[in-house]
C-alpha positions, 0 to 999 in steps of 0.5 A: 791652076792652084795645086790641091793638097788632100787632108791626109797629106796635110796631116802627115806633113804636120806630124813631121813638122811636130816631130822635128820640133819636139826633137829639136826641143829635146836636144836643146834641153839635153845640151843645156843640162850638160852645160849646167852639170859641167860648167860649175866645176870648170868655172869654180874659182880656187880659194888660194893660188898655186903661188901662195902654196909655193911661197909657203912651202919654199919658205918652209923648205929653206928654213928646214935646210938651214935648221939641219945643222943646228939642233936648237932650231928643231924640236922632235915631238908634238906641239904641246911637248915642244911648247909646254907654256904655250899649251897651257895658254892655248887650251892644249892647241899650240899654233906654230904660226898665226893664221889669217881670216881665211884660215891660211898660214901667215908665212910672214908671222913665222920668223926665221928664228922660230923653232921647227916642230917635227912630228915624230911619227911622220917626220913632217914639219908641223907648219901645215897648209890648210887645203880648204877641202870641202866634202859632201855631207858625211861622205868623202866625195870632193866638192867642186871647190875642193877640186879647184883648190887641189888643182892649184895645190898640185900645180904648186908642188910640181914647181921645180923648186918643190919637185923633190919635196914630199908631203903628208896629207892629214885627214881630221874630223870634229867630234860629232859622231863616234870615234870609230866613225870619225876615224874611218871618215878621216881616212876616206877623205885623206885618201880621196885627196891623195888620189885626186892629186895623183890623178893630177900627175903628182907622183904617188911616192911623194905623198903619205896619207895619214888620218887622225879622226877627232884626236887632233882638233885644231881648236879646243871645242872639239865639235867646232867645224874648224876641226873638219879639215885636210892639211898638208905638211912638208916632210923634213929632208934627211 
């Protein structure tokens, strides 16, 4: 004899199956959402490698040590003060080294005989490495690409050859907005970069944070987006 199931029992069983299906679908969506939030940061490729950062600063460190015994190889002052002829030709913005298409310093263009310009305020060598740090609009929140770049930078400066070196982290903005607003924004962004590097294991004592707002544009058009940047510079060893 075939067992019979009353309608009430069938209805209860159907509701149980339906609840299980809804729960499974919700769990699947939740996991998918979690992956979509976390995977971009994890998969984000850096714009430059740790090896490129090491090459830049190791070469600069070698040049600075050789220059210590020769005052002819150092100029204490601004870029314009140390190269007044170049300042007139470059609209007041003198590049100590050339840069390639992606904005990174071309270390091959910096000849060993070129003078090292040292900022009198921070004692940093004015041969910067552009960290290519991007932020969310009008904020100091690091983008995922910025975090990827900073992970490479942190890895590079903890190399044994650079482990005792100290760096200045500079915040800059373009000229859009008020001078006071841009100053605060550059401070917040430079601090965000410094704190992220510290979180990655870089000793706080190796990093000096400064902010220049719109006062030190990279290019002569103060509103050019190229002026929105965070740079790192090697501090001259005493």
